[in-house]
N, C-alpha and C positions, 0 to 999 in steps of 0.2 A: 314555143318556143318559147340602177338597182341596188356610200354607206360605209360602214366602218372597215370592212375588209372586202376585197373584190369577189365577185361571184360570176358564174357563167351566165351569159345573157339569154334572154328569151329567144326562141327559134327564129322569130321574124325581126329581131333587132340586133343581130350580130354585126359588129363593125370592125374595121381594121384596127382601131385603137384597143378594142377588147381582145382582139386576136393576138396581139403582141405577146402577152405572157405565155400562151401556149406554145408559140413558136420559139420563144426563149427557152422554155423547158426542153423542147425537142432538140434545139441546136446547141445548147450549153448543158452538158451532162451534169447531173448532180443538183440542178436547181429544182426544188420541190414545189411545184405550183398547183398541179392537179386540175387544170382547166379542161373541162369536157364540153362536148357539144350537146345541145338540147336535141330531143328526139327527132324533130323535123328539120334541124339545121343542116346546112351543107358544109362539111369540112373543107371542101374545095374552096368555097368562098373565103373561109377564115384563113386557111393556109396561104392562099395567093395574096391576100391583103396584108400579110405580115411583113414588117420591115426586117431586113437582115440585121443580125446582132453579132456577126462574126468579128467586128472590129472593136467590140467593147460594149459596156452597158449603155443603155439609153440615158439621156439627160433626165434628171428628175423634173417633174412638173410641179407647178405651184401647188402647195397643199390646200386641200379643201377642208372646211369645217367637219370634224369627225362627228358621226352620229353614234350615240351610245347604244348598246344592245337593247336597253329598255325602250329608248326612243324608237328604235327600228321596229321592235316588236309591236309597239303601240301603233305605229304607222300601218304596219301590215294588218293588224287586227281591224283597224278602221276601214282599210280597203276591202277586206274580206267580208266585213259585216253584212253588206247587202246581199252578197252571194249566199251567205249562211241563211239569211231570211228567206231567200228563194228556195233553198233546199228544205226548209221546214215545210213548205207547201208542196214541193215535189222532190223528195229525197233521192230519186233515181234519175235526176236530170244530169246526164253524163257531161254535157258541155260545161255546165255550171260547176260541177265537181272538179273538172280539169282546170277551169279558170281559177278556182280557189287554190288548187294544188300549185298552179303556176305562180300565183301571188306569194304563197308561202315560200316557194322555191326562190323566187327573185328577192324576197326579203330575208333569205338565209335562215328561215325557220324550217330547217330540213326535217325534223321529226314530224311536224305537222304536214309538210309536203308529202312525206312517205305515207302518212295515214290517208290522205286524200287520193293519192295515186293508187294506192291499194284499193280504196273504195271504188274508184273508177274502173279498175280492172275486174272487179266483181261483175260489172255490167258489160264491159267489152274486154274479155280476158286475152284477146289476141291483138290488142292495139299496140303496135310496135313502138310508136312514139311515146306512149305512156310508160311502157315497160322500160324503154331506154331512159326516160326521165326518172323513173323510180330507181334505176341502177345508179344514175349520177347522184341522186339524193343520198343513197346509201354510202356512196364514195365520200361525199362531203361530211358524213357523220363518222367517217373513219373506218367503215366496214368494207374493205376491199373484196372480201369473199362474197358478200351478198351482192355487191355491185357486179362482179363478174358473173354470178349466177343469173342475174336479171339480163345482162347483155346476151348471155348464151341462150336464154329463153327467147329473147327478141329475135335472135338469129335463126332459131328453129322455124319461126314464122316467116322471116324474110332474110335468107342467108346472105344476101349481097348488100344489106343496108350499110352504106359507107360511114355514116355518123356513128353507128353502133360499133362497127369494126374498129374505127379510129379510137373511140373511147376504150374499147376492150384492150387495145394495145397500150394506151396510156396507163391504165390501171394495172395491167400485168407487169409493166415495167416499173412504174413508180410505187405501186402498192404491194407488189409481190416480189420485187427485185428479180423479175423474170424477163430479161431482154429477149430471150429466145421466143417467149410467148408473144411479146410485142411484135417482133419481126413476123411471126406466123400470122398474126391478125392483120397486119398492114399489107403483107404480101397477098393475103386472101382478098383484102379490099381491092387491090389492083387487079387481081385475077377476075373478080366479079364485076369490076368497073373498068374495063379496058380503056374507056374514053375519059377517065378521071381527069378533070381539067387541070389539076396541079400535080400531075404524076411525078414530074421531076423533083419537086420539093419533097414530096412524100418519100421518094427513093432516097433522098438525102437523110431523112429521118431514119429510114431503115438502116442505112450504112452507119449512122451514129450508134444505133442500138447494137449492131453487130460489133462495132468497135468496143462498146461497153462490155459486152459479154466476153470479150477476149482479154479485157484488162484485169 
């Protein structure tokens, strides 16, 4: 499962405040945000924690000091450095590789994240969490096609993975202008997860996508 522009949080650190932009995208058509879930994150947690935005935009929060891309990269490089040292001694340490990938991801160094997720998948090629995170990394580099391909690969190994199906719907809709594909992914999510904790909200997302395809 973090700066100059917002990024998707780690799988174990998803909060209601971070969930808001994704809900805003789903509830207000045309807002391009691209927030996806990390591989082991629960979309139900995120969606249910999201405040409603039907009555207008949220009030702006006090601005925080901006971090330049150079400063951000330097911070990430410093955090990853001890992991890279570990990998010199044990280059096939899967957990360390994934930790490095996650740090690059959280620091918005997506090409580096992609490189390390791919390295991890050479060791555990069927790890659905890592495949999903690789897909989200491709999405953040602007490659919707590769993102979708990775999500589809993950779903071959675990067809009912809610976070992957949710992400697939977002990328199909936002990245490929395919609301039909989004509806298909989200309806599959509900079929595979009949006890989905926030089913009602997801059904609202589906209805909005259906309205979008008819507009």
